[in-house]
DRENRONU-721859 format. One record per residue (C-alpha): residue in three letters; x, y, z. Coordinates in steps of 0.1 Angstrom, whole numbers, padded with zeros to 4 digits, always signed. Each point is the difference from the previous one (the first is absolute). Example, Ala and Ser with C-alpha at 12.3 -4.5 7.8 and 13.67 -1.06 7.14 Angstrom:
<rs>
ALA+0123-0045+0078 SER+0014+0034-0007 
</rs>
This chain:
<rs>
MET+0001+0000+0000 LYS+0028+0024+0008 ASN+0017-0009-0032 LYS-0032+0008-0020 LEU-0004+0034+0018 LEU+0038+0007-0006 ASN-0005-0008-0037 VAL-0031+0024-0004 ALA+0019+0028+0019 ILE+0030-0003-0024 LEU-0023+0000-0031 ALA-0019+0029+0014 ALA+0033+0019+0006 LEU+0009-0006-0036 GLY-0031+0019-0010 LEU-0020-0029-0014 THR-0038+0003-0001 ALA-0024-0021+0021 ALA-0009-0020-0031 GLN+0037-0006-0008 ILE+0006-0011+0035 GLN-0030-0025-0002 ALA+0013-0013-0033 ALA+0034-0006+0016 GLU-0015-0018+0030 ASN-0022-0023-0024 GLN+0032-0009-0020 ALA+0019-0009+0032 ALA-0029-0021+0012 ALA-0002-0019-0033 GLN+0036-0007-0001 THR-0002-0015+0036 GLU-0030-0020-0010 ASP+0019-0014-0031 GLU+0029-0009+0023 ILE-0023-0018+0024 THR-0017-0018-0029 ALA+0034-0011-0015 GLU+0012-0012+0034 ALA-0032-0021+0005 ALA+0004-0015-0034 GLU+0035-0010+0007 ASN-0010-0015+0034 ALA-0027-0019-0017 ALA+0023-0014-0026 ASN+0025-0011+0027 LYS-0027-0014+0024 PRO-0003-0038-0003 ASN-0033-0015-0013 GLN-0014-0016+0032 ASN-0024-0022-0019 LEU+0026-0011-0023 GLU+0023-0009+0028 GLU-0027-0018+0017 ASP-0007-0020-0032 MET+0038-0010-0003 ASN+0002-0009+0035 ARG-0029-0025-0002 ASP+0010-0038+0007 PRO+0006-0017-0033 ILE-0026-0027-0007 ASP+0009-0033-0016 VAL-0022-0006-0030 GLU-0007-0037+0006 ASP-0006+0006+0037 PHE-0025+0027-0010 ILE-0020-0023-0024 ASP-0001-0027+0026 THR-0011+0021+0028 ALA-0025+0021-0021 SER-0014-0033-0013 ALA-0004-0015+0033 LYS-0017+0031+0013 GLY-0024+0000-0029 ILE-0009-0037+0007 ALA-0006+0008+0036 GLU-0023+0029-0010 ILE-0020-0023-0023 GLU-0003-0028+0023 THR-0009+0023+0029 ALA-0026+0017-0021 ARG-0015-0033-0009 MET-0003-0007+0038 ALA-0018+0034+0003 LEU-0025-0010-0027 ASP-0008-0032+0020 GLU+0002+0013+0036 GLY-0004+0037-0001 THR-0031+0021-0001 GLN-0015+0016-0031 ASN+0017+0032+0011 ILE+0035-0011-0012 HIS-0009-0022-0029 GLU+0004+0028-0026 PHE+0036+0008+0013 ALA+0009-0037+0001 ASN-0011-0006-0036 ARG+0020+0031-0010 MET+0031-0014+0018 ILE-0004-0033-0020 GLN-0003+0018-0033 ASP+0030+0024+0004 HIS+0024-0023+0016 THR-0007-0029-0023 LYS+0007+0024-0029 ALA+0031+0014+0016 ASN+0014-0035+0008 LYS-0005-0011-0036 GLU+0019+0031-0013 LEU+0028-0007+0025 LYS+0002-0036-0012 ASP+0002+0012-0036 ILE+0029+0024+0008 ALA+0019-0028+0017 ARG-0005-0022-0029 GLN+0010+0026-0026 GLN+0032+0006+0019 ASP+0009-0035+0008 LEU+0000+0007+0037 GLU+0001-0028+0025 VAL-0029+0003+0023 ALA-0017-0024+0024 ASP-0026-0024-0012 ASP-0037+0002+0008 ALA+0004-0024+0030 LYS+0028+0019+0016 LEU-0020+0033-0006 MET-0030-0015+0017 ASP+0020-0011+0029 LYS+0015+0034+0004 ALA-0035+0016-0004 LYS-0014-0020+0028 ALA+0021+0019+0025 MET-0016+0032-0012 MET-0036-0010+0000 LEU-0026+0009+0024 SER-0002-0013+0035 ILE-0028+0009+0025 ARG+0004+0005+0036 ASP-0025-0012+0026 GLY-0029+0024+0004 GLU+0007+0017-0033 SER-0025+0000-0028 PHE+0011-0012-0034 ASP-0008+0035-0017 GLU+0021+0018+0027 ALA+0029-0024-0004 TYR-0002+0002-0038 ILE-0001+0038-0002 GLU+0030+0002+0023 ASN+0019-0026-0018 GLN-0005+0020-0032 ILE+0012+0033+0013 ASN+0032-0017+0014 ALA+0005-0021-0032 HIS-0004+0030-0023 GLU+0022+0022+0020 GLN+0028-0025-0003 THR-0006-0007-0037 ILE+0001+0037-0008 GLU+0033+0003+0017 LEU+0013-0030-0020 PHE-0012+0014-0033 GLU+0014+0035+0009 ARG+0034-0017+0001 ALA-0006-0019-0032 SER-0010+0033-0016 HIS+0037+0010+0001 SER+0013-0033-0013 ASP+0028-0001-0026 ASN-0022-0025-0019 SER-0022+0023-0023 ALA-0027-0026-0003 ILE-0004-0005+0038 GLN+0004+0038+0005 ALA-0030+0006-0024 PHE-0021-0028+0015 ALA+0004+0013+0035 ARG-0007+0036-0010 GLU-0031-0010-0018 LYS-0013-0021+0029 LEU+0006+0025+0028 PRO-0030+0022-0006 THR-0023-0030+0001 LEU+0016-0014+0032 ARG-0004+0035+0016 GLU-0036-0001-0011 HIS-0005-0035+0016 LEU+0015+0014+0033 GLN-0023+0030+0000 MET-0030-0023-0007 ALA+0010-0022+0030 LYS+0003+0030+0022 GLN-0035+0012-0010 LEU-0014-0035+0008 LYS+0017+0003+0035 ASP-0017+0035+0005 GLN-0034-0016-0010 HIS+0005-0026+0027 GLY+0005+0026+0025 ARG+0036-0012+0009 
</rs>
């Protein structure tokens, strides 16, 4: 503030008009703003891209492990949904049918990718054994609907994390597959959470 007043006094002493003094002030302000903008641009250019760093720091995922795990999760989803159609109430049947449809399609696509790339993956029997550990279990005093909904929330949260890792795979086919399926998996999770809200839990 003192410097500004001093500058004005000096300009006034030189016999400049008020308009000339104002013009000089505006030019100085513009120059300062340009310097700040240039500094900000330089800082932005030198600042690391946080999202890029996070992507680069993700744990690498083995393609064959991903196919085995994702396939087993898909089988678990399908078999658990079939249980829901048999034992659950009408309230969850629409959701269960959607799980069968979407995960059957995804598993077929994943099997096709594995075959096209000559990847070694577990056979159906081994995948089923792996899937059994992921399938629904019901605690005493818990209704089937409640157990199924909770299972679906947890299962989809884990599957989304798996697919997010695969979406950064060096294998372009797996990367494209994971990125294509992530919106659907997130939609499944949202649907399961809505069912939970409807059941008042």
